[in-house]
KEDREN-500658 format. One record per residue: residue number from 0; residue in one letter; x, y, z of N, C-alpha, C, O, CB in turn. Coordinates in steps of 0.1 Angstrom, whole numbers, always signed. Atoms other than C-alpha are relative to their C-alpha. Glycine has a CB too. Example, Ala and Ser with C-alpha at 12.3 -4.5 7.8 and 13.67 -1.06 7.14 Angstrom:
2
+-----+---------+-------+-------+-------+-------+-------+-------+-------+-------+-------+-------+-------+-------+-------+-------+-------+
| num | residuo |    nX |    nY |    nZ |   caX |   caY |   caZ |    cX |    cY |    cZ |    oX |    oY |    oZ |   cbX |   cbY |   cbZ |
+-----+---------+-------+-------+-------+-------+-------+-------+-------+-------+-------+-------+-------+-------+-------+-------+-------+
|   0 |       A |    +9 |   -12 |    +0 |  +123 |   -45 |   +78 |    +9 |   +12 |    +0 |   +19 |   +12 |    +7 |   -10 |    +0 |   +12 |
|   1 |       S |    -9 |   -11 |    +0 |  +137 |   -11 |   +71 |    -8 |   +11 |    +8 |    -3 |   +22 |    +9 |    +4 |    +5 |   -14 |
+-----+---------+-------+-------+-------+-------+-------+-------+-------+-------+-------+-------+-------+-------+-------+-------+-------+
This chain:
150
+-----+---------+-------+-------+-------+-------+-------+-------+-------+-------+-------+-------+-------+-------+-------+-------+-------+
| num | residuo |    nX |    nY |    nZ |   caX |   caY |   caZ |    cX |    cY |    cZ |    oX |    oY |    oZ |   cbX |   cbY |   cbZ |
+-----+---------+-------+-------+-------+-------+-------+-------+-------+-------+-------+-------+-------+-------+-------+-------+-------+
|   0 |       M |    -5 |   -16 |    -1 |  -253 |  +272 |  -246 |    -7 |   +12 |    -7 |    -9 |   +23 |    -5 |   +15 |    +2 |    -6 |
|   1 |       L |    +6 |    -7 |   +15 |  -268 |  +287 |  -273 |   -12 |    +0 |    -9 |   -15 |    +4 |   -20 |    +8 |    -4 |    -9 |
|   2 |       T |   +19 |    -1 |    -1 |  -307 |  +281 |  -271 |    -1 |    +5 |   +10 |   -12 |    +8 |   +12 |   -13 |   -12 |    +1 |
|   3 |       H |    +5 |    -3 |   -12 |  -305 |  +294 |  -239 |    -8 |   +14 |    -5 |   -20 |   +14 |    -6 |   +12 |    +0 |   +11 |
|   4 |       P |    +5 |    -9 |    +3 |  -308 |  +333 |  -249 |   -20 |    +0 |   -10 |   -31 |    +4 |    -7 |   +12 |    +6 |    -7 |
|   5 |       P |   +13 |    +6 |    +7 |  -336 |  +320 |  -276 |    -9 |    -2 |    +8 |   -20 |    +1 |    +4 |    +0 |   -11 |    -6 |
|   6 |       Q |   +10 |    +5 |    -5 |  -355 |  +307 |  -249 |    -4 |   +11 |    +6 |   -17 |   +12 |    +6 |    +2 |   -10 |    +7 |
|   7 |       F |    +5 |    -9 |    -7 |  -357 |  +336 |  -229 |    +0 |   +13 |   -11 |    +1 |   +23 |    -5 |    +8 |    +2 |   +13 |
|   8 |       L |    +4 |    -6 |    +4 |  -363 |  +356 |  -255 |   -14 |    -2 |    -5 |   -23 |    +7 |    -6 |    +8 |    +3 |    -5 |
|   9 |       G |   +21 |    +7 |    +0 |  -399 |  +333 |  -264 |    -2 |    +5 |    +8 |   -13 |   +10 |    +7 |    -7 |   -16 |    +3 |
|  10 |       F |   +10 |    -3 |   -10 |  -403 |  +344 |  -231 |    -7 |   +11 |    +3 |   -18 |   +13 |    +9 |    +4 |    -1 |    +9 |
|  11 |       F |    +2 |   -15 |    +0 |  -401 |  +381 |  -238 |   -14 |    +0 |   -10 |   -24 |    +7 |    -7 |   +15 |    +8 |    -5 |
|  12 |       F |   +10 |    -5 |   +13 |  -426 |  +381 |  -270 |   -10 |   -12 |    +3 |   -21 |    -9 |    -2 |    +8 |    +0 |   -18 |
|  13 |       S |   +11 |    +3 |    -6 |  -447 |  +351 |  -253 |   -15 |    +8 |    +4 |   -17 |   +19 |    +8 |    +5 |    -2 |    +9 |
|  14 |       K |   +13 |    -8 |    -3 |  -486 |  +354 |  -250 |    -6 |    -7 |    +6 |   -14 |    -2 |   +14 |    -8 |    +5 |   -10 |
|  15 |       N |    +6 |   +10 |    -1 |  -496 |  +322 |  -246 |    +4 |   -11 |   +10 |   +14 |    -7 |   +16 |    -1 |    -4 |   -11 |
|  16 |       L |    -7 |   +11 |    -7 |  -488 |  +290 |  -226 |    +7 |    -7 |   -12 |   +18 |   -13 |   -12 |    -9 |   -10 |    +8 |
|  17 |       A |    -4 |   +10 |   +16 |  -482 |  +274 |  -260 |   +15 |    +3 |    -6 |   +24 |    -5 |    -9 |   -11 |    +5 |   -16 |
|  18 |       N |   -12 |    -6 |    +5 |  -457 |  +295 |  -270 |   +13 |    -4 |    +8 |   +23 |    -8 |    +3 |    -3 |   +15 |    +0 |
|  19 |       V |   -11 |    +0 |    -9 |  -437 |  +293 |  -236 |    +6 |   -15 |    -1 |   +18 |   -17 |    -3 |    -5 |    +3 |   +15 |
|  20 |       L |    +2 |   +20 |    +1 |  -442 |  +248 |  -237 |    +8 |    +6 |   -12 |   +15 |   +14 |    -7 |   -20 |   -13 |    -2 |
|  21 |       F |    -8 |    +3 |   +15 |  -425 |  +251 |  -274 |   +15 |    +6 |    +8 |   +25 |    -1 |   +10 |    -8 |   +13 |   -19 |
|  22 |       F |   -19 |    +0 |    -1 |  -395 |  +272 |  -262 |    +9 |    -4 |    +9 |   +21 |    -7 |    +8 |    +6 |   +12 |    +0 |
|  23 |       T |   -11 |   +15 |    -6 |  -387 |  +253 |  -232 |    +5 |    -5 |    -4 |   +17 |    -5 |    -5 |    -2 |   -10 |    +6 |
|  24 |       A |    -6 |   +11 |    +5 |  -386 |  +227 |  -250 |   +12 |    +1 |   -10 |   +22 |    -6 |    -9 |   -10 |    -7 |    -5 |
|  25 |       F |   -10 |    -4 |    +6 |  -365 |  +240 |  -273 |   +16 |    +8 |    +7 |   +26 |   +10 |    +1 |    -8 |    +9 |    -9 |
|  26 |       R |    -9 |    -3 |    -3 |  -340 |  +253 |  -250 |    +5 |    -9 |    +7 |   +18 |    -9 |    +8 |    -1 |    +9 |    +3 |
|  27 |       A |    -3 |   +11 |    -2 |  -341 |  +220 |  -232 |    +5 |   -13 |    -6 |    +8 |   -24 |    -1 |    -8 |    -1 |    +3 |
|  28 |       A |    -5 |   +12 |   +13 |  -330 |  +200 |  -265 |   +16 |    +5 |    +0 |   +26 |    -1 |    -2 |    -9 |    +2 |   -19 |
|  29 |       G |   -15 |    -6 |    -3 |  -301 |  +224 |  -261 |    +7 |    -2 |    +7 |   +19 |    -2 |    +5 |    +1 |    +9 |    +1 |
|  30 |       S |    -8 |    +2 |   -12 |  -291 |  +220 |  -231 |    +3 |   -12 |    -4 |   +13 |   -13 |   -10 |    -5 |    +3 |   +14 |
|  31 |       S |    -4 |   +15 |    +2 |  -291 |  +182 |  -236 |   +12 |    -4 |   -11 |   +22 |   -10 |   -12 |   -14 |    -9 |    -4 |
|  32 |       M |   -16 |    +6 |   +16 |  -269 |  +179 |  -268 |   +15 |   +10 |    +6 |   +27 |    +7 |    +3 |    -6 |   +11 |   -26 |
|  33 |       V |   -13 |   -10 |    -2 |  -243 |  +208 |  -254 |    +5 |   -11 |   +16 |   +17 |   -14 |   +17 |    -6 |   +23 |    +3 |
|  34 |       W |    -1 |    +9 |   -16 |  -246 |  +185 |  -213 |   +12 |   -13 |    -8 |   +24 |   -16 |    -5 |   -22 |   -10 |    +6 |
|  35 |       V |    -1 |   +15 |   +12 |  -238 |  +155 |  -238 |   +17 |    -1 |    -6 |   +27 |    -9 |    -5 |   -13 |    +3 |   -18 |
|  36 |       Y |   -16 |    +3 |    +5 |  -208 |  +167 |  -258 |    +9 |    +4 |    +3 |   +20 |    +4 |    -3 |    +3 |    +1 |   -11 |
|  37 |       S |   -14 |    -3 |   -14 |  -189 |  +184 |  -224 |    +1 |   -11 |    +3 |   +12 |   -16 |    +2 |    -2 |    +8 |   +16 |
|  38 |       S |    -9 |   +10 |    -6 |  -191 |  +154 |  -212 |   +10 |    -7 |    -3 |   +20 |    -7 |    +3 |    -5 |    -8 |    +3 |
|  39 |       V |    -8 |    +8 |    +8 |  -179 |  +131 |  -239 |   +18 |    +8 |    -6 |   +28 |    +1 |    -8 |   -12 |    -4 |   -14 |
|  40 |       M |   -12 |    -7 |    +1 |  -150 |  +160 |  -246 |    +9 |    -5 |   +14 |   +20 |   -10 |   +14 |    -2 |   +18 |    -1 |
|  41 |       L |    -3 |    -1 |   -14 |  -146 |  +158 |  -206 |   +11 |   -15 |    -3 |   +22 |   -18 |    -7 |   -17 |    -2 |   +13 |
|  42 |       Q |    -3 |   +22 |    +2 |  -140 |  +116 |  -208 |   +10 |    -3 |   -16 |   +14 |   -14 |   -20 |   -23 |   -12 |    -3 |
|  43 |       L |   -11 |    +3 |   +10 |  -118 |  +120 |  -241 |   +18 |    +7 |    +6 |   +29 |    +1 |    +5 |    -8 |   +10 |   -15 |
|  44 |       M |   -13 |    -4 |    -1 |   -91 |  +144 |  -230 |    +1 |    +5 |   +20 |    +3 |   +16 |   +26 |    +2 |   +15 |   -15 |
|  45 |       T |    -6 |    +0 |   -19 |   -88 |  +137 |  -186 |    +5 |   -16 |    +3 |    +1 |   -28 |    +2 |   -18 |    +4 |   +14 |
|  46 |       H |    -3 |   +13 |    -2 |   -68 |  +114 |  -176 |    -8 |   -11 |    +7 |   -17 |    -8 |   +13 |   +11 |    +0 |    +6 |
|  47 |       K |   +13 |    +8 |   -10 |   -86 |   +85 |  -160 |    +6 |    -8 |   +10 |    +7 |   -20 |    +9 |   -11 |   -12 |   -10 |
|  48 |       N |    -7 |    -3 |   -12 |   -68 |   +88 |  -129 |    -7 |    +7 |    +7 |    -9 |    +4 |   +18 |   +12 |    +5 |    +0 |
|  49 |       I |   +12 |   -14 |    -2 |   -92 |  +122 |  -125 |    -9 |    +3 |    -1 |   -16 |   +12 |    +4 |    +0 |    +8 |    -3 |
|  50 |       L |   +12 |    -1 |   +10 |  -117 |  +114 |  -149 |   -17 |    -2 |   +11 |   -28 |    +3 |   +10 |    +2 |   -16 |   -15 |
|  51 |       G |   +15 |    -8 |    -9 |  -144 |  +109 |  -118 |    -1 |    +8 |    +8 |   -12 |   +10 |   +14 |    -7 |    -8 |    +8 |
|  52 |       R |    -3 |   -13 |    -9 |  -131 |  +140 |   -98 |   -10 |   +12 |   -11 |   -21 |   +16 |   -10 |   +23 |    +6 |    +1 |
|  53 |       I |   +10 |    -3 |   +14 |  -139 |  +156 |  -134 |   -13 |    +2 |    +0 |   -20 |   +12 |    +3 |    +1 |   -10 |    -9 |
|  54 |       L |   +12 |    -1 |    +0 |  -169 |  +145 |  -139 |    -8 |    +9 |   +13 |   -17 |   +18 |   +12 |    -2 |   -13 |    -2 |
|  55 |       S |    +9 |    -3 |   -10 |  -182 |  +153 |  -104 |    +0 |   +15 |    -1 |   -11 |   +20 |    -5 |    +3 |    -5 |   +14 |
|  56 |       I |    -6 |   -12 |    +2 |  -167 |  +189 |  -105 |   -10 |    +5 |    -9 |   -19 |   +10 |    -3 |   +14 |    -1 |    -5 |
|  57 |       E |   +11 |    +1 |   +10 |  -190 |  +193 |  -139 |   -12 |    -2 |    +6 |   -21 |    +5 |    +3 |    +2 |   -10 |    -9 |
|  58 |       F |   +15 |    +1 |    +0 |  -219 |  +181 |  -125 |    -6 |    +8 |   +15 |   -18 |   +12 |   +16 |    -4 |   -17 |    -1 |
|  59 |       A |    +0 |    -9 |   -10 |  -217 |  +199 |   -93 |    -5 |   +11 |    -8 |   -17 |   +15 |    -9 |   +12 |    +1 |    +7 |
|  60 |       T |    -2 |   -17 |    +0 |  -208 |  +233 |  -108 |   -16 |    -5 |    -6 |   -24 |    -1 |    +2 |   +15 |   +12 |   -10 |
|  61 |       A |   +10 |    -4 |    +6 |  -241 |  +223 |  -134 |   -13 |    +4 |    +8 |   -21 |   +13 |    +5 |    -3 |    -9 |    -9 |
|  62 |       I |   +15 |    +1 |   -11 |  -269 |  +217 |  -104 |    +1 |   +14 |    +6 |    -9 |   +18 |   +12 |    +0 |   -14 |   +14 |
|  63 |       F |    -7 |   -10 |   -14 |  -250 |  +248 |   -84 |    -8 |   +13 |   -11 |   -16 |   +22 |    -9 |   +26 |    +0 |    +4 |
|  64 |       A |    +8 |   -18 |    +7 |  -260 |  +274 |  -112 |   -10 |    -6 |    -6 |   -18 |    +3 |    -9 |    +9 |   +13 |   -14 |
|  65 |       E |   +18 |    -3 |    +4 |  -291 |  +263 |  -125 |    -7 |    -1 |   +16 |   -19 |    +2 |   +16 |    -8 |   -16 |   -13 |
|  66 |       G |    +5 |   -11 |   -19 |  -297 |  +270 |   -81 |    +2 |   +15 |    +0 |    -5 |   +23 |    +5 |   +11 |    -5 |   +16 |
|  67 |       V |    +3 |   -13 |    -4 |  -284 |  +301 |   -84 |    -9 |    +8 |   -12 |   -12 |   +20 |   -11 |   +13 |    +8 |    +3 |
|  68 |       S |   +13 |   -12 |    +7 |  -309 |  +311 |  -115 |    -7 |    -1 |    +6 |   -12 |    +8 |   +13 |    -7 |    +0 |   -11 |
|  69 |       S |   +13 |    -2 |   -11 |  -332 |  +302 |   -99 |    -4 |    +7 |    +6 |   -16 |   +11 |    +5 |    -1 |    -4 |    +7 |
|  70 |       F |    +6 |    -8 |   -11 |  -329 |  +320 |   -70 |    +2 |   +11 |    -5 |    -7 |   +18 |    -3 |    +5 |    -2 |   +14 |
|  71 |       V |    +1 |   -12 |    +6 |  -317 |  +351 |   -90 |   -15 |    +5 |    -2 |   -21 |   +14 |    +4 |    +7 |    -1 |   -13 |
|  72 |       A |    +8 |    +4 |    +9 |  -344 |  +343 |  -113 |   -17 |    +7 |   +13 |   -23 |   +18 |   +12 |    +4 |   -21 |    -4 |
|  73 |       A |    +8 |    -3 |   -13 |  -370 |  +345 |   -80 |    +0 |   +18 |    +4 |    -6 |   +28 |    +0 |    +7 |   -11 |   +14 |
|  74 |       F |    -9 |   -16 |    -8 |  -350 |  +375 |   -59 |    -7 |    +9 |   -13 |   -19 |    +9 |   -10 |   +24 |    +0 |    +1 |
|  75 |       L |    +5 |   -10 |   +10 |  -360 |  +401 |   -94 |   -10 |    -2 |    +4 |   -15 |    +6 |   +11 |    +2 |    +1 |   -15 |
|  76 |       L |   +18 |    -1 |    +3 |  -394 |  +387 |   -97 |   -11 |    +6 |   +14 |   -22 |   +12 |   +13 |    -6 |   -19 |    -3 |
|  77 |       D |    +5 |    -2 |    -9 |  -401 |  +390 |   -59 |    +2 |   +12 |   +12 |    -5 |   +19 |   +18 |    +0 |   -11 |    +4 |
|  78 |       K |    -4 |    -9 |   -12 |  -381 |  +411 |   -37 |    +1 |   +12 |    -8 |    -7 |   +20 |    -3 |   +15 |    -4 |    +8 |
|  79 |       A |    -5 |   -11 |    +8 |  -368 |  +438 |   -66 |    -9 |    +5 |    -7 |    -6 |   +15 |   -12 |   +10 |    -2 |    -8 |
|  80 |       G |    +8 |    +4 |    +4 |  -401 |  +434 |   -82 |    +0 |    +4 |   -13 |   -10 |   +11 |   -17 |    -9 |    +3 |    +7 |
|  81 |       F |    +1 |    +1 |   +16 |  -390 |  +433 |  -120 |   -17 |    -3 |    -2 |   -26 |    -6 |    +5 |   +12 |   -14 |    -7 |
|  82 |       K |   +12 |   +10 |    +1 |  -416 |  +424 |  -139 |    +1 |    -8 |   -11 |    +5 |    -3 |   -22 |   -13 |    +6 |    +1 |
|  83 |       E |    -4 |    +8 |    +7 |  -415 |  +392 |  -159 |   +10 |    -1 |   -11 |   +19 |    -9 |   -14 |    -8 |    -4 |    -3 |
|  84 |       T |    -5 |    +2 |   +18 |  -406 |  +403 |  -193 |   +17 |    +5 |    +4 |   +26 |    +0 |    -2 |   -12 |   +16 |   -15 |
|  85 |       T |   -11 |    -7 |    +0 |  -376 |  +428 |  -178 |    +9 |   -19 |   +11 |   +21 |   -22 |   +14 |    -4 |   +23 |    +9 |
|  86 |       V |   -16 |   +15 |    -5 |  -360 |  +390 |  -160 |    +1 |    -4 |   -13 |   +10 |    -1 |   -20 |    -5 |   -19 |   +13 |
|  87 |       C |    -6 |    +7 |   +14 |  -364 |  +372 |  -190 |    +9 |    +7 |    -9 |   +16 |    +0 |   -17 |   -10 |    -5 |    -9 |
|  88 |       L |    -9 |    -9 |    +7 |  -345 |  +400 |  -207 |   +17 |    -3 |    +5 |   +27 |    -8 |    +0 |    -6 |   +17 |    +2 |
|  89 |       I |   -15 |    +3 |    -6 |  -317 |  +401 |  -181 |    +4 |   -12 |    -3 |   +10 |   -14 |   -14 |    +1 |    +1 |   +15 |
|  90 |       I |    -7 |   +16 |    +9 |  -309 |  +362 |  -183 |    +3 |    +2 |   -16 |   +14 |    -1 |   -20 |   -14 |   -14 |    -1 |
|  91 |       F |    -6 |    +2 |   +13 |  -309 |  +366 |  -219 |   +15 |    +6 |    -5 |   +22 |    +2 |   -14 |    -9 |    +7 |    -9 |
|  92 |       V |    -9 |   -11 |    -1 |  -282 |  +393 |  -213 |   +12 |   -12 |   +10 |   +24 |   -16 |    +9 |    -8 |   +18 |   +10 |
|  93 |       A |   -13 |    +9 |    -9 |  -264 |  +372 |  -188 |    -1 |   -12 |    -7 |   +10 |   -17 |    -8 |    -2 |    -4 |   +17 |
|  94 |       G |    -7 |   +12 |   +10 |  -266 |  +341 |  -209 |    +7 |    -1 |   -11 |   +14 |   -10 |   -14 |    -7 |    -8 |    -3 |
|  95 |       F |    -6 |    -3 |   +13 |  -256 |  +359 |  -243 |   +16 |    +3 |    +8 |   +27 |    -2 |    +4 |    -8 |   +15 |   -11 |
|  96 |       A |   -26 |    -4 |    -6 |  -215 |  +375 |  -218 |    -1 |   -15 |    +5 |   +10 |   -17 |    +8 |    +9 |   +18 |   +22 |
|  97 |       L |    -6 |   +14 |    -9 |  -217 |  +335 |  -201 |    +9 |    -2 |   -17 |   +21 |    -1 |   -19 |   -17 |   -17 |    +9 |
|  98 |       V |    -5 |    +5 |    +8 |  -211 |  +326 |  -234 |   +10 |    +4 |   -14 |   +18 |    -3 |   -21 |   -10 |    -4 |    -1 |
|  99 |       L |    -9 |   -13 |    +2 |  -195 |  +355 |  -250 |   +15 |    +0 |   +10 |   +25 |    +2 |    +2 |    -9 |   +14 |    +6 |
| 100 |       C |   -11 |    -3 |    -9 |  -166 |  +357 |  -220 |   +11 |   -14 |    -3 |   +23 |   -12 |    +0 |    -5 |    +2 |   +17 |
| 101 |       P |   -12 |   +12 |    -5 |  -147 |  +320 |  -221 |    +2 |    +2 |   -20 |   +11 |    -3 |   -26 |    -8 |   -23 |   +10 |
| 102 |       L |    -5 |    +7 |   +17 |  -149 |  +321 |  -264 |   +10 |   +15 |    -4 |   +20 |   +15 |   -12 |   -19 |    -3 |   -17 |
| 103 |       S |   -12 |   -11 |    -2 |  -130 |  +357 |  -260 |   +12 |    +0 |    +5 |   +19 |    +9 |    +2 |    -4 |    +8 |    +7 |
| 104 |       F |    -8 |    +7 |   -11 |  -106 |  +344 |  -238 |    +7 |   -10 |    -8 |   +19 |   -12 |   -10 |    -8 |    -7 |   +14 |
| 105 |       Y |   -11 |   +10 |    +8 |   -99 |  +316 |  -258 |    +7 |    +6 |   -12 |   +19 |    +6 |   -11 |    -9 |   -14 |    -5 |
| 106 |       Y |    -2 |    -7 |   +12 |   -96 |  +334 |  -292 |    +9 |   +13 |    +6 |   +18 |   +11 |    -2 |   -16 |    +4 |    -8 |
| 107 |       A |   -10 |    -9 |    -9 |   -74 |  +363 |  -272 |   +13 |    -4 |    +6 |   +22 |    +4 |    +8 |    -7 |    +4 |   +12 |
| 108 |       S |    -7 |    +5 |    -7 |   -53 |  +338 |  -257 |   +11 |    -2 |   -16 |   +23 |    +0 |   -19 |    -7 |   -13 |   +10 |
| 109 |       R |    -4 |    +9 |   +13 |   -50 |  +322 |  -295 |   +11 |    +9 |    -8 |   +21 |    +7 |   -14 |   -14 |    -5 |   -11 |
| 110 |       W |    -9 |   -10 |    +7 |   -41 |  +357 |  -306 |   +11 |    +8 |    +3 |   +20 |   +14 |    -3 |    -5 |    +8 |    -4 |
| 111 |       G |   -19 |    -5 |    -6 |   -15 |  +367 |  -286 |    +5 |    -9 |    +0 |   +12 |    -6 |    +9 |    +5 |    +6 |   +14 |
| 112 |       A |   -13 |   +14 |    +4 |    +7 |  +332 |  -293 |    +4 |    +8 |   -11 |   +14 |   +13 |   -14 |    -6 |   -18 |    -4 |
| 113 |       V |    -6 |    -4 |   +17 |    +3 |  +343 |  -327 |   +11 |   +13 |    +2 |   +23 |   +12 |    +0 |   -15 |    +7 |   -12 |
| 114 |       A |    -8 |   -11 |    +5 |   +15 |  +380 |  -325 |    +9 |    +1 |   +11 |   +15 |   +12 |   +10 |    -9 |   +13 |    -4 |
| 115 |       E |   -11 |    +4 |    -5 |   +40 |  +369 |  -299 |   +12 |    -4 |    -2 |   +23 |    -3 |    +3 |    -2 |    -5 |    +4 |
| 116 |       G |   -17 |    +6 |    +5 |   +65 |  +353 |  -319 |    -2 |   -13 |   -13 |    +5 |   -19 |   -22 |   +10 |   -10 |   +17 |
| 117 |       A |    +6 |   +18 |   +10 |   +40 |  +320 |  -336 |    +1 |    +9 |   -11 |    -2 |   +21 |   -15 |   -22 |   -12 |    +2 |
| 118 |       D |    +4 |    -4 |   +17 |   +44 |  +322 |  -369 |   -14 |    -5 |    -9 |   -18 |    +1 |   -19 |   +11 |    -8 |    -8 |
| 119 |       S |   +13 |    +2 |    +1 |   +13 |  +307 |  -375 |    -8 |    -7 |   +11 |    -4 |   -10 |   +22 |    -2 |    -6 |   -11 |
| 120 |       E |   +10 |    +9 |    -8 |   -18 |  +290 |  -361 |   +10 |   -14 |    +2 |   +14 |   -15 |   +14 |   -16 |    -4 |    -9 |
| 121 |       S |    -5 |    +6 |    -4 |    +3 |  +259 |  -364 |    +9 |    -2 |   +11 |    +8 |   -11 |   +19 |    +2 |    +0 |    -7 |
| 122 |       D |    -1 |    +0 |   -13 |   +23 |  +271 |  -341 |    +8 |    -1 |   +14 |   +18 |    -5 |   +20 |    -4 |    -3 |    -1 |
| 123 |       V |    +3 |    -1 |   -13 |    +7 |  +277 |  -312 |    -9 |   -12 |    +1 |   -15 |   -16 |   +12 |    -7 |   +15 |    +4 |
| 124 |       E |    +1 |   +18 |    -8 |    -4 |  +240 |  -316 |    +9 |    -9 |    +6 |   +10 |   -15 |   +16 |    -4 |   -10 |    -9 |
| 125 |       D |   -17 |    +3 |    -6 |   +30 |  +230 |  -316 |    -1 |    +5 |   +17 |    -6 |    -1 |   +27 |   +15 |   +13 |   -10 |
| 126 |       D |    +0 |    -5 |   -18 |   +34 |  +250 |  -281 |   -16 |   -10 |   +14 |   -16 |   -10 |   +26 |    -7 |   +26 |    -1 |
| 127 |       S |    +7 |    +6 |    -7 |    -1 |  +228 |  -268 |    -1 |   -10 |    -1 |   -11 |   -15 |    +5 |    -9 |    +2 |    +1 |
| 128 |       D |    -6 |   +13 |    +3 |   +12 |  +198 |  -279 |   +12 |    -2 |   +13 |   +14 |   -13 |   +19 |    +7 |    -1 |   -17 |
| 129 |       A |   -10 |    -1 |    -7 |   +40 |  +207 |  -258 |    -6 |    -2 |   +16 |    -2 |   -11 |   +24 |    +5 |   +14 |    -3 |
| 130 |       E |    +4 |    -7 |   -11 |   +20 |  +224 |  -227 |   -10 |   -17 |    +6 |   -11 |   -19 |   +18 |    -9 |   +18 |    -3 |
| 131 |       Y |    +8 |    +9 |    -2 |    -3 |  +190 |  -228 |   +10 |   -11 |    +1 |    +5 |   -21 |    +7 |   -12 |    +0 |    -9 |
| 132 |       D |    -8 |    +4 |    -5 |   +29 |  +171 |  -227 |    +4 |    -3 |   +14 |    +7 |   -13 |   +19 |    +4 |    +5 |    -5 |
| 133 |       K |    -8 |    -6 |   -16 |   +41 |  +189 |  -194 |   -13 |    -5 |    +8 |    -9 |   -10 |   +19 |    +5 |   +22 |    +2 |
| 134 |       L |    +6 |    -1 |    -6 |    +4 |  +183 |  -180 |    +0 |   -14 |   +10 |    -2 |   -16 |   +22 |    -9 |    +6 |    -6 |
| 135 |       T |   +11 |   +18 |    -2 |    -5 |  +140 |  -184 |   +17 |    -2 |    +5 |   +19 |   -14 |   +10 |    -9 |   -14 |   -21 |
| 136 |       S |   -10 |    +9 |   -11 |   +38 |  +141 |  -168 |    -3 |    -1 |   +11 |    +4 |    -7 |   +19 |   +12 |    +4 |    +2 |
| 137 |       L |    -3 |    -6 |   -11 |   +24 |  +154 |  -143 |   -11 |   -13 |    +8 |   -11 |   -19 |   +19 |    -3 |   +19 |    +0 |
| 138 |       V |   +14 |   +15 |    -7 |    -8 |  +128 |  -137 |    +8 |   -11 |    +0 |    +8 |   -19 |    +9 |   -17 |    -6 |   -11 |
| 139 |       G |    -3 |   +17 |    +3 |   +11 |  +100 |  -150 |    -3 |    -4 |   -10 |   -10 |   -13 |    -7 |    -7 |   -11 |    +8 |
| 140 |       G |    +3 |    +4 |    +9 |    +5 |   +92 |  -183 |   -10 |   +13 |   -10 |   -13 |   +24 |    -8 |    -5 |   -14 |    +4 |
| 141 |       D |    +1 |    -6 |    +9 |    -8 |   +99 |  -215 |   -16 |    -1 |    -4 |   -21 |    +5 |   -13 |   +10 |    -4 |   -10 |
| 142 |       N |   +17 |    +8 |    +1 |   -46 |   +83 |  -212 |    +1 |   -11 |   -15 |    -7 |   -12 |   -24 |   -15 |   +17 |    -5 |
| 143 |       G |    -3 |   +14 |    +5 |   -32 |   +51 |  -230 |    +1 |    +9 |   -17 |    +3 |    +2 |   -26 |   -16 |   -16 |    +3 |
| 144 |       G |    -1 |    +2 |   +14 |   -30 |   +72 |  -264 |   -12 |   +10 |    -1 |   -10 |   +20 |    -7 |    +0 |   -16 |    -8 |
| 145 |       N |   +12 |    -6 |    +5 |   -68 |   +86 |  -266 |    +7 |   +11 |    +5 |   +11 |   +12 |   +16 |   -15 |    -5 |    +5 |
| 146 |       R |    +3 |   -21 |    +6 |   -64 |  +125 |  -275 |    -9 |    +5 |   -10 |   -10 |    +2 |   -22 |   +13 |    +7 |    -6 |
| 147 |       T |   +10 |    -7 |   +16 |   -88 |  +145 |  -294 |    +8 |   +15 |    +1 |   +14 |   +21 |   +10 |   -25 |    +3 |    +3 |
| 148 |       V |    -9 |   -18 |    -1 |   -74 |  +180 |  -300 |   -12 |    +8 |    -9 |   -14 |    +9 |   -21 |   +22 |    +3 |   -12 |
| 149 |       L |    +8 |    -5 |   +10 |  -102 |  +199 |  -307 |    +6 |   +19 |    -5 |    +0 |   +25 |   -14 |   -16 |    -1 |    +8 |
+-----+---------+-------+-------+-------+-------+-------+-------+-------+-------+-------+-------+-------+-------+-------+-------+-------+
């Protein structure tokens, strides 16, 4: 995800095809690393009974997002009449916002939990352990003891 904004900035400032190809390879390398890492995290943290469903949702969402981004870029270029550099800048800002939104929710929830009475970060982690135990009891197990806490 973090390679997408630099790639679109690279497109924004590119004057020749060689630069475009370089920034496309840069984005592709970063995307493949992020996708593999997120898939491994899902495999480690998901109960075996629902693993296939979760991975199919993740794959379908990625394919859907790819199609939507292509459609939006084509619409902005063809129908709305934006220049290519403007579309690259818009996609850069949108990609950056998509990275910041989940991070802000994550950190806001952690800080909120600490502010509401948890004495430290370890108290928040203890609460997450209780939540994990509750959720695993609903799906029928603890994944054979394989649990990764991030």
